[in-house]
PDB file with one MODEL, atoms N, CA, C and O in Angstrom:
MODEL        1
ATOM      1  N   MET A   1     157.987  51.528 -92.732  1.00  0.00           N
ATOM      2  CA  MET A   1     158.102  51.753 -94.344  1.00  0.00           C
ATOM      3  C   MET A   1     157.393  52.988 -94.906  1.00  0.00           C
ATOM      4  O   MET A   1     156.217  53.021 -94.546  1.00  0.00           O
ATOM      5  N   ASN A   2     157.735  53.941 -95.629  1.00  0.00           N
ATOM      6  CA  ASN A   2     157.197  55.004 -95.805  1.00  0.00           C
ATOM      7  C   ASN A   2     156.298  54.975 -97.125  1.00  0.00           C
ATOM      8  O   ASN A   2     156.372  54.094 -97.982  1.00  0.00           O
ATOM      9  N   ARG A   3     155.530  55.958 -97.154  1.00  0.00           N
ATOM     10  CA  ARG A   3     154.458  56.208 -98.313  1.00  0.00           C
ATOM     11  C   ARG A   3     155.027  56.005 -99.793  1.00  0.00           C
ATOM     12  O   ARG A   3     154.204  55.615-100.621  1.00  0.00           O
ATOM     13  N   LEU A   4     156.093  56.182-100.143  1.00  0.00           N
ATOM     14  CA  LEU A   4     156.611  55.807-101.501  1.00  0.00           C
ATOM     15  C   LEU A   4     156.952  54.142-101.380  1.00  0.00           C
ATOM     16  O   LEU A   4     156.602  53.401-102.298  1.00  0.00           O
ATOM     17  N   GLU A   5     157.402  53.800-100.620  1.00  0.00           N
ATOM     18  CA  GLU A   5     157.713  51.896-100.508  1.00  0.00           C
ATOM     19  C   GLU A   5     156.335  51.334-100.814  1.00  0.00           C
ATOM     20  O   GLU A   5     156.071  50.456-101.635  1.00  0.00           O
ATOM     21  N   ASN A   6     155.595  51.916-100.103  1.00  0.00           N
ATOM     22  CA  ASN A   6     153.930  51.401-100.214  1.00  0.00           C
ATOM     23  C   ASN A   6     153.330  51.348-101.375  1.00  0.00           C
ATOM     24  O   ASN A   6     152.667  50.395-101.784  1.00  0.00           O
ATOM     25  N   ILE A   7     153.627  52.774-102.171  1.00  0.00           N
ATOM     26  CA  ILE A   7     153.245  52.572-103.362  1.00  0.00           C
ATOM     27  C   ILE A   7     154.016  51.889-104.266  1.00  0.00           C
ATOM     28  O   ILE A   7     153.407  51.442-105.237  1.00  0.00           O
ATOM     29  N   LEU A   8     155.243  51.682-104.202  1.00  0.00           N
ATOM     30  CA  LEU A   8     155.789  50.699-105.323  1.00  0.00           C
ATOM     31  C   LEU A   8     155.914  49.477-104.801  1.00  0.00           C
ATOM     32  O   LEU A   8     156.560  48.649-105.443  1.00  0.00           O
ATOM     33  N   ILE A   9     155.416  49.167-103.731  1.00  0.00           N
ATOM     34  CA  ILE A   9     154.982  47.716-103.285  1.00  0.00           C
ATOM     35  C   ILE A   9     153.615  47.275-104.401  1.00  0.00           C
ATOM     36  O   ILE A   9     153.615  46.355-105.219  1.00  0.00           O
ATOM     37  N   ASN A  10     152.700  48.088-104.162  1.00  0.00           N
ATOM     38  CA  ASN A  10     151.514  48.162-104.976  1.00  0.00           C
ATOM     39  C   ASN A  10     151.655  47.972-106.370  1.00  0.00           C
ATOM     40  O   ASN A  10     150.830  47.262-106.944  1.00  0.00           O
ATOM     41  N   ILE A  11     152.648  48.543-107.050  1.00  0.00           N
ATOM     42  CA  ILE A  11     152.949  48.526-108.365  1.00  0.00           C
ATOM     43  C   ILE A  11     154.095  47.704-108.672  1.00  0.00           C
ATOM     44  O   ILE A  11     154.674  47.756-109.757  1.00  0.00           O
ATOM     45  N   GLU A  12     154.427  46.936-107.709  1.00  0.00           N
ATOM     46  CA  GLU A  12     155.613  45.675-107.879  1.00  0.00           C
ATOM     47  C   GLU A  12     157.122  46.215-108.627  1.00  0.00           C
ATOM     48  O   GLU A  12     157.783  45.613-109.474  1.00  0.00           O
ATOM     49  N   LEU A  13     157.393  47.531-108.005  1.00  0.00           N
ATOM     50  CA  LEU A  13     158.571  47.941-108.086  1.00  0.00           C
ATOM     51  C   LEU A  13     159.732  48.308-106.810  1.00  0.00           C
ATOM     52  O   LEU A  13     160.776  48.960-106.827  1.00  0.00           O
ATOM     53  N   GLU A  14     159.065  47.619-105.801  1.00  0.00           N
ATOM     54  CA  GLU A  14     159.921  47.528-104.486  1.00  0.00           C
ATOM     55  C   GLU A  14     161.210  47.156-104.778  1.00  0.00           C
ATOM     56  O   GLU A  14     162.113  47.862-104.330  1.00  0.00           O
ATOM     57  N   LYS A  15     161.466  46.231-105.409  1.00  0.00           N
ATOM     58  CA  LYS A  15     162.833  45.652-105.671  1.00  0.00           C
ATOM     59  C   LYS A  15     163.917  46.584-106.465  1.00  0.00           C
ATOM     60  O   LYS A  15     165.126  46.508-106.249  1.00  0.00           O
ATOM     61  N   GLY A  16     163.333  47.458-107.398  1.00  0.00           N
ATOM     62  CA  GLY A  16     163.867  48.176-108.044  1.00  0.00           C
ATOM     63  C   GLY A  16     164.089  49.564-107.321  1.00  0.00           C
ATOM     64  O   GLY A  16     164.970  50.323-107.726  1.00  0.00           O
ATOM     65  N   TYR A  17     163.389  49.847-106.390  1.00  0.00           N
ATOM     66  CA  TYR A  17     163.242  50.732-105.212  1.00  0.00           C
ATOM     67  C   TYR A  17     164.626  50.598-104.427  1.00  0.00           C
ATOM     68  O   TYR A  17     165.360  51.557-104.184  1.00  0.00           O
ATOM     69  N   GLU A  18     164.886  49.240-104.055  1.00  0.00           N
ATOM     70  CA  GLU A  18     165.990  48.809-103.321  1.00  0.00           C
ATOM     71  C   GLU A  18     167.323  49.210-103.713  1.00  0.00           C
ATOM     72  O   GLU A  18     168.254  49.389-102.928  1.00  0.00           O
ATOM     73  N   ARG A  19     167.381  49.386-105.399  1.00  0.00           N
ATOM     74  CA  ARG A  19     168.518  49.441-106.067  1.00  0.00           C
ATOM     75  C   ARG A  19     168.915  50.925-106.033  1.00  0.00           C
ATOM     76  O   ARG A  19     170.009  51.294-106.459  1.00  0.00           O
ATOM     77  N   LEU A  20     167.874  51.893-105.442  1.00  0.00           N
ATOM     78  CA  LEU A  20     168.351  53.428-105.421  1.00  0.00           C
ATOM     79  C   LEU A  20     169.279  53.639-104.504  1.00  0.00           C
ATOM     80  O   LEU A  20     169.467  52.789-103.634  1.00  0.00           O
ATOM     81  N   THR A  21     169.966  54.735-104.544  1.00  0.00           N
ATOM     82  CA  THR A  21     170.904  55.329-103.618  1.00  0.00           C
ATOM     83  C   THR A  21     169.669  55.832-102.591  1.00  0.00           C
ATOM     84  O   THR A  21     168.465  55.958-102.813  1.00  0.00           O
ATOM     85  N   LYS A  22     170.396  56.046-101.481  1.00  0.00           N
ATOM     86  CA  LYS A  22     169.795  57.182-100.394  1.00  0.00           C
ATOM     87  C   LYS A  22     169.056  58.359-100.757  1.00  0.00           C
ATOM     88  O   LYS A  22     167.909  58.724-100.502  1.00  0.00           O
ATOM     89  N   ARG A  23     170.359  59.057-101.669  1.00  0.00           N
ATOM     90  CA  ARG A  23     169.806  60.286-102.006  1.00  0.00           C
ATOM     91  C   ARG A  23     168.614  60.156-103.150  1.00  0.00           C
ATOM     92  O   ARG A  23     167.540  60.736-102.991  1.00  0.00           O
ATOM     93  N   GLU A  24     168.889  59.363-104.290  1.00  0.00           N
ATOM     94  CA  GLU A  24     167.818  58.952-105.171  1.00  0.00           C
ATOM     95  C   GLU A  24     166.668  58.802-104.537  1.00  0.00           C
ATOM     96  O   GLU A  24     165.711  59.370-105.062  1.00  0.00           O
ATOM     97  N   LYS A  25     166.466  58.182-103.523  1.00  0.00           N
ATOM     98  CA  LYS A  25     165.284  57.562-102.844  1.00  0.00           C
ATOM     99  C   LYS A  25     164.585  59.051-102.213  1.00  0.00           C
ATOM    100  O   LYS A  25     163.435  59.460-102.369  1.00  0.00           O
ATOM    101  N   LYS A  26     165.565  59.592-101.560  1.00  0.00           N
ATOM    102  CA  LYS A  26     165.180  61.019-100.718  1.00  0.00           C
ATOM    103  C   LYS A  26     164.543  62.057-101.953  1.00  0.00           C
ATOM    104  O   LYS A  26     163.442  62.599-101.862  1.00  0.00           O
ATOM    105  N   VAL A  27     165.317  62.182-102.916  1.00  0.00           N
ATOM    106  CA  VAL A  27     165.130  63.189-103.931  1.00  0.00           C
ATOM    107  C   VAL A  27     163.566  62.828-104.598  1.00  0.00           C
ATOM    108  O   VAL A  27     162.697  63.699-104.644  1.00  0.00           O
ATOM    109  N   ILE A  28     163.372  61.645-105.025  1.00  0.00           N
ATOM    110  CA  ILE A  28     162.273  61.218-105.697  1.00  0.00           C
ATOM    111  C   ILE A  28     160.853  61.355-104.766  1.00  0.00           C
ATOM    112  O   ILE A  28     159.714  61.513-105.205  1.00  0.00           O
ATOM    113  N   ASN A  29     161.323  61.233-103.184  1.00  0.00           N
ATOM    114  CA  ASN A  29     160.054  61.090-102.375  1.00  0.00           C
ATOM    115  C   ASN A  29     159.690  62.886-102.264  1.00  0.00           C
ATOM    116  O   ASN A  29     158.573  63.402-102.304  1.00  0.00           O
ATOM    117  N   LEU A  30     160.985  63.555-102.120  1.00  0.00           N
ATOM    118  CA  LEU A  30     160.566  64.978-101.822  1.00  0.00           C
ATOM    119  C   LEU A  30     159.951  65.541-103.099  1.00  0.00           C
ATOM    120  O   LEU A  30     158.946  66.210-102.860  1.00  0.00           O
ATOM    121  N   TYR A  31     160.230  65.467-104.210  1.00  0.00           N
ATOM    122  CA  TYR A  31     159.564  65.726-105.528  1.00  0.00           C
ATOM    123  C   TYR A  31     158.250  65.168-105.596  1.00  0.00           C
ATOM    124  O   TYR A  31     157.342  65.964-105.358  1.00  0.00           O
ATOM    125  N   TYR A  32     157.940  64.018-105.857  1.00  0.00           N
ATOM    126  CA  TYR A  32     156.769  63.429-106.096  1.00  0.00           C
ATOM    127  C   TYR A  32     155.814  63.129-104.667  1.00  0.00           C
ATOM    128  O   TYR A  32     154.616  63.149-104.949  1.00  0.00           O
ATOM    129  N   LEU A  33     155.976  62.969-103.805  1.00  0.00           N
ATOM    130  CA  LEU A  33     155.358  63.026-102.646  1.00  0.00           C
ATOM    131  C   LEU A  33     155.069  64.202-101.551  1.00  0.00           C
ATOM    132  O   LEU A  33     154.015  64.280-100.920  1.00  0.00           O
ATOM    133  N   GLU A  34     155.976  64.948-101.444  1.00  0.00           N
ATOM    134  CA  GLU A  34     156.111  66.102-100.882  1.00  0.00           C
ATOM    135  C   GLU A  34     155.843  67.398-101.054  1.00  0.00           C
ATOM    136  O   GLU A  34     155.526  68.345-100.335  1.00  0.00           O
ATOM    137  N   GLY A  35     156.129  67.130-102.632  1.00  0.00           N
ATOM    138  CA  GLY A  35     155.672  68.468-103.691  1.00  0.00           C
ATOM    139  C   GLY A  35     156.788  69.573-103.637  1.00  0.00           C
ATOM    140  O   GLY A  35     156.637  70.747-103.975  1.00  0.00           O
ATOM    141  N   TYR A  36     157.814  69.052-103.205  1.00  0.00           N
ATOM    142  CA  TYR A  36     159.146  70.194-103.534  1.00  0.00           C
ATOM    143  C   TYR A  36     159.340  70.156-104.818  1.00  0.00           C
ATOM    144  O   TYR A  36     159.071  69.220-105.571  1.00  0.00           O
ATOM    145  N   ILE A  37     159.939  71.455-105.156  1.00  0.00           N
ATOM    146  CA  ILE A  37     160.630  71.449-106.645  1.00  0.00           C
ATOM    147  C   ILE A  37     162.211  71.534-106.559  1.00  0.00           C
ATOM    148  O   ILE A  37     162.819  71.973-105.583  1.00  0.00           O
ATOM    149  N   ASP A  38     162.796  71.044-107.737  1.00  0.00           N
ATOM    150  CA  ASP A  38     164.351  70.630-107.958  1.00  0.00           C
ATOM    151  C   ASP A  38     164.940  71.965-107.066  1.00  0.00           C
ATOM    152  O   ASP A  38     165.769  71.814-106.169  1.00  0.00           O
ATOM    153  N   LYS A  39     164.464  73.098-107.397  1.00  0.00           N
ATOM    154  CA  LYS A  39     165.246  74.334-106.776  1.00  0.00           C
ATOM    155  C   LYS A  39     165.322  74.228-105.302  1.00  0.00           C
ATOM    156  O   LYS A  39     166.381  74.484-104.728  1.00  0.00           O
ATOM    157  N   GLU A  40     164.049  73.792-104.523  1.00  0.00           N
ATOM    158  CA  GLU A  40     163.970  73.669-103.057  1.00  0.00           C
ATOM    159  C   GLU A  40     164.692  72.496-102.722  1.00  0.00           C
ATOM    160  O   GLU A  40     165.250  72.584-101.628  1.00  0.00           O
ATOM    161  N   ILE A  41     164.862  71.375-103.351  1.00  0.00           N
ATOM    162  CA  ILE A  41     165.623  70.205-102.729  1.00  0.00           C
ATOM    163  C   ILE A  41     167.000  70.735-103.107  1.00  0.00           C
ATOM    164  O   ILE A  41     167.706  70.442-102.142  1.00  0.00           O
ATOM    165  N   ALA A  42     167.823  71.428-104.103  1.00  0.00           N
ATOM    166  CA  ALA A  42     168.921  71.697-104.419  1.00  0.00           C
ATOM    167  C   ALA A  42     169.158  72.766-103.205  1.00  0.00           C
ATOM    168  O   ALA A  42     170.224  72.684-102.595  1.00  0.00           O
ATOM    169  N   LEU A  43     168.203  73.773-102.827  1.00  0.00           N
ATOM    170  CA  LEU A  43     168.789  74.487-101.710  1.00  0.00           C
ATOM    171  C   LEU A  43     168.791  73.705-100.311  1.00  0.00           C
ATOM    172  O   LEU A  43     169.584  74.090 -99.452  1.00  0.00           O
ATOM    173  N   HIS A  44     168.088  72.811-100.088  1.00  0.00           N
ATOM    174  CA  HIS A  44     168.296  71.895 -98.861  1.00  0.00           C
ATOM    175  C   HIS A  44     169.670  71.102 -98.909  1.00  0.00           C
ATOM    176  O   HIS A  44     170.344  71.100 -97.879  1.00  0.00           O
ATOM    177  N   TYR A  45     170.122  70.451 -99.990  1.00  0.00           N
ATOM    178  CA  TYR A  45     171.294  69.655-100.103  1.00  0.00           C
ATOM    179  C   TYR A  45     172.525  70.756-100.581  1.00  0.00           C
ATOM    180  O   TYR A  45     173.691  70.367-100.654  1.00  0.00           O
ATOM    181  N   GLY A  46     172.224  71.862-100.830  1.00  0.00           N
ATOM    182  CA  GLY A  46     173.458  72.525-101.229  1.00  0.00           C
ATOM    183  C   GLY A  46     174.061  72.413-102.504  1.00  0.00           C
ATOM    184  O   GLY A  46     175.272  72.605-102.614  1.00  0.00           O
ATOM    185  N   VAL A  47     173.333  72.115-103.513  1.00  0.00           N
ATOM    186  CA  VAL A  47     173.609  71.611-104.750  1.00  0.00           C
ATOM    187  C   VAL A  47     172.992  72.586-105.548  1.00  0.00           C
ATOM    188  O   VAL A  47     172.395  73.550-105.069  1.00  0.00           O
ATOM    189  N   THR A  48     173.149  72.310-107.081  1.00  0.00           N
ATOM    190  CA  THR A  48     172.521  73.081-108.346  1.00  0.00           C
ATOM    191  C   THR A  48     171.227  72.532-108.225  1.00  0.00           C
ATOM    192  O   THR A  48     171.050  71.585-107.459  1.00  0.00           O
ATOM    193  N   ARG A  49     170.316  73.000-108.875  1.00  0.00           N
ATOM    194  CA  ARG A  49     168.966  72.626-109.390  1.00  0.00           C
ATOM    195  C   ARG A  49     169.328  71.452-110.485  1.00  0.00           C
ATOM    196  O   ARG A  49     168.742  70.371-110.434  1.00  0.00           O
ATOM    197  N   GLU A  50     170.293  71.722-111.441  1.00  0.00           N
ATOM    198  CA  GLU A  50     170.614  70.444-112.414  1.00  0.00           C
ATOM    199  C   GLU A  50     170.943  69.407-111.648  1.00  0.00           C
ATOM    200  O   GLU A  50     170.325  68.368-111.882  1.00  0.00           O
ATOM    201  N   ASN A  51     171.824  69.385-110.709  1.00  0.00           N
ATOM    202  CA  ASN A  51     172.124  68.054-109.942  1.00  0.00           C
ATOM    203  C   ASN A  51     171.203  67.060-109.520  1.00  0.00           C
ATOM    204  O   ASN A  51     171.213  65.845-109.718  1.00  0.00           O
ATOM    205  N   ILE A  52     170.093  68.067-108.663  1.00  0.00           N
ATOM    206  CA  ILE A  52     168.987  67.349-108.533  1.00  0.00           C
ATOM    207  C   ILE A  52     167.854  66.554-109.417  1.00  0.00           C
ATOM    208  O   ILE A  52     167.097  65.615-109.169  1.00  0.00           O
ATOM    209  N   TYR A  53     168.099  67.379-110.568  1.00  0.00           N
ATOM    210  CA  TYR A  53     167.356  67.012-111.664  1.00  0.00           C
ATOM    211  C   TYR A  53     167.993  65.736-112.355  1.00  0.00           C
ATOM    212  O   TYR A  53     167.270  64.927-112.936  1.00  0.00           O
ATOM    213  N   LYS A  54     169.062  65.614-112.293  1.00  0.00           N
ATOM    214  CA  LYS A  54     170.237  64.487-112.608  1.00  0.00           C
ATOM    215  C   LYS A  54     169.975  63.177-111.562  1.00  0.00           C
ATOM    216  O   LYS A  54     169.674  62.095-112.067  1.00  0.00           O
ATOM    217  N   ILE A  55     170.067  63.275-110.454  1.00  0.00           N
ATOM    218  CA  ILE A  55     169.966  62.334-109.578  1.00  0.00           C
ATOM    219  C   ILE A  55     168.122  61.729-109.871  1.00  0.00           C
ATOM    220  O   ILE A  55     167.842  60.555-110.109  1.00  0.00           O
ATOM    221  N   ARG A  56     167.222  62.730-109.782  1.00  0.00           N
ATOM    222  CA  ARG A  56     166.039  62.509-109.953  1.00  0.00           C
ATOM    223  C   ARG A  56     165.866  61.341-111.042  1.00  0.00           C
ATOM    224  O   ARG A  56     165.541  60.166-110.872  1.00  0.00           O
ATOM    225  N   LYS A  57     166.177  62.020-112.180  1.00  0.00           N
ATOM    226  CA  LYS A  57     166.226  61.248-113.510  1.00  0.00           C
ATOM    227  C   LYS A  57     166.960  59.857-113.326  1.00  0.00           C
ATOM    228  O   LYS A  57     166.374  58.919-113.867  1.00  0.00           O
ATOM    229  N   ASN A  58     168.061  59.571-112.702  1.00  0.00           N
ATOM    230  CA  ASN A  58     168.907  58.572-112.679  1.00  0.00           C
ATOM    231  C   ASN A  58     168.036  57.402-111.808  1.00  0.00           C
ATOM    232  O   ASN A  58     167.968  56.215-112.127  1.00  0.00           O
ATOM    233  N   GLY A  59     167.433  57.986-110.711  1.00  0.00           N
ATOM    234  CA  GLY A  59     166.474  57.225-109.972  1.00  0.00           C
ATOM    235  C   GLY A  59     165.513  56.443-110.582  1.00  0.00           C
ATOM    236  O   GLY A  59     165.409  55.221-110.477  1.00  0.00           O
ATOM    237  N   LEU A  60     164.626  57.393-111.396  1.00  0.00           N
ATOM    238  CA  LEU A  60     163.553  56.996-112.322  1.00  0.00           C
ATOM    239  C   LEU A  60     164.191  55.975-113.441  1.00  0.00           C
ATOM    240  O   LEU A  60     163.600  54.910-113.617  1.00  0.00           O
ATOM    241  N   ASN A  61     165.234  56.224-114.114  1.00  0.00           N
ATOM    242  CA  ASN A  61     165.558  55.450-115.010  1.00  0.00           C
ATOM    243  C   ASN A  61     166.033  53.941-114.386  1.00  0.00           C
ATOM    244  O   ASN A  61     165.855  52.868-114.964  1.00  0.00           O
ATOM    245  N   LYS A  62     166.555  54.091-113.318  1.00  0.00           N
ATOM    246  CA  LYS A  62     166.997  52.641-112.777  1.00  0.00           C
ATOM    247  C   LYS A  62     165.632  51.911-112.357  1.00  0.00           C
ATOM    248  O   LYS A  62     165.628  50.680-112.352  1.00  0.00           O
ATOM    249  N   LEU A  63     164.345  52.696-111.966  1.00  0.00           N
ATOM    250  CA  LEU A  63     163.255  52.027-111.641  1.00  0.00           C
ATOM    251  C   LEU A  63     162.506  51.446-113.233  1.00  0.00           C
ATOM    252  O   LEU A  63     161.897  50.402-113.462  1.00  0.00           O
ATOM    253  N   LYS A  64     162.812  52.460-114.034  1.00  0.00           N
ATOM    254  CA  LYS A  64     162.266  51.920-115.667  1.00  0.00           C
ATOM    255  C   LYS A  64     163.152  50.731-115.939  1.00  0.00           C
ATOM    256  O   LYS A  64     162.664  49.748-116.497  1.00  0.00           O
ATOM    257  N   LYS A  65     164.132  50.747-115.663  1.00  0.00           N
ATOM    258  CA  LYS A  65     165.183  49.600-116.401  1.00  0.00           C
ATOM    259  C   LYS A  65     164.701  48.263-115.442  1.00  0.00           C
ATOM    260  O   LYS A  65     164.614  47.117-115.883  1.00  0.00           O
ATOM    261  N   TYR A  66     164.477  48.572-114.369  1.00  0.00           N
ATOM    262  CA  TYR A  66     164.291  47.134-113.289  1.00  0.00           C
ATOM    263  C   TYR A  66     162.746  46.689-113.892  1.00  0.00           C
ATOM    264  O   TYR A  66     162.505  45.554-114.303  1.00  0.00           O
ATOM    265  N   ASN A  67     161.709  47.852-113.863  1.00  0.00           N
ATOM    266  CA  ASN A  67     160.600  47.116-114.555  1.00  0.00           C
ATOM    267  C   ASN A  67     160.607  46.804-116.032  1.00  0.00           C
ATOM    268  O   ASN A  67     159.577  46.225-116.378  1.00  0.00           O
ATOM    269  N   ASN A  68     161.375  46.997-116.888  1.00  0.00           N
ATOM    270  CA  ASN A  68     161.585  46.177-118.270  1.00  0.00           C
ATOM    271  C   ASN A  68     162.190  45.144-118.236  1.00  0.00           C
ATOM    272  O   ASN A  68     161.954  44.317-119.117  1.00  0.00           O
ATOM    273  N   ASN A  69     163.172  44.852-117.204  1.00  0.00           N
ATOM    274  CA  ASN A  69     164.138  43.723-117.182  1.00  0.00           C
ATOM    275  C   ASN A  69     163.113  42.705-116.479  1.00  0.00           C
ATOM    276  O   ASN A  69     163.076  41.586-116.990  1.00  0.00           O
ATOM    277  N   LYS A  70     162.272  42.940-115.372  1.00  0.00           N
ATOM    278  CA  LYS A  70     161.686  42.090-114.780  1.00  0.00           C
ATOM    279  C   LYS A  70     160.710  41.119-115.617  1.00  0.00           C
ATOM    280  O   LYS A  70     160.438  39.951-115.340  1.00  0.00           O
ATOM    281  N   ILE A  71     160.298  41.801-116.594  1.00  0.00           N
ATOM    282  CA  ILE A  71     159.629  40.801-117.572  1.00  0.00           C
ATOM    283  C   ILE A  71     160.498  39.460-118.008  1.00  0.00           C
ATOM    284  O   ILE A  71     159.969  38.367-118.210  1.00  0.00           O
ATOM    285  N   PHE A  72     161.727  39.688-118.106  1.00  0.00           N
ATOM    286  CA  PHE A  72     162.532  38.472-118.771  1.00  0.00           C
ATOM    287  C   PHE A  72     163.196  37.672-117.390  1.00  0.00           C
ATOM    288  O   PHE A  72     164.173  36.929-117.484  1.00  0.00           O
ATOM    289  N   LEU A  73     162.625  37.904-116.351  1.00  0.00           N
ATOM    290  CA  LEU A  73     163.365  37.224-115.178  1.00  0.00           C
ATOM    291  C   LEU A  73     162.419  35.989-114.927  1.00  0.00           C
ATOM    292  O   LEU A  73     162.683  35.181-114.037  1.00  0.00           O
TER     293      LEU A  73
ENDMDL
END
């Protein structure tokens, strides 16, 4: 289990994390835990900085949506 998964378990978002794509997980990990910026991640994947921003934001939105919905489960 990686460091991000441990953090998410502690704040009860691990099930939301499971819904992310592999790329969303990797981008979020690189950005928030490894300290890379969008431009550096984009160079690694061979895409634009804007694409990385969208991937990261989509992943975060999934986590937020799950967090809001779990209140009603």
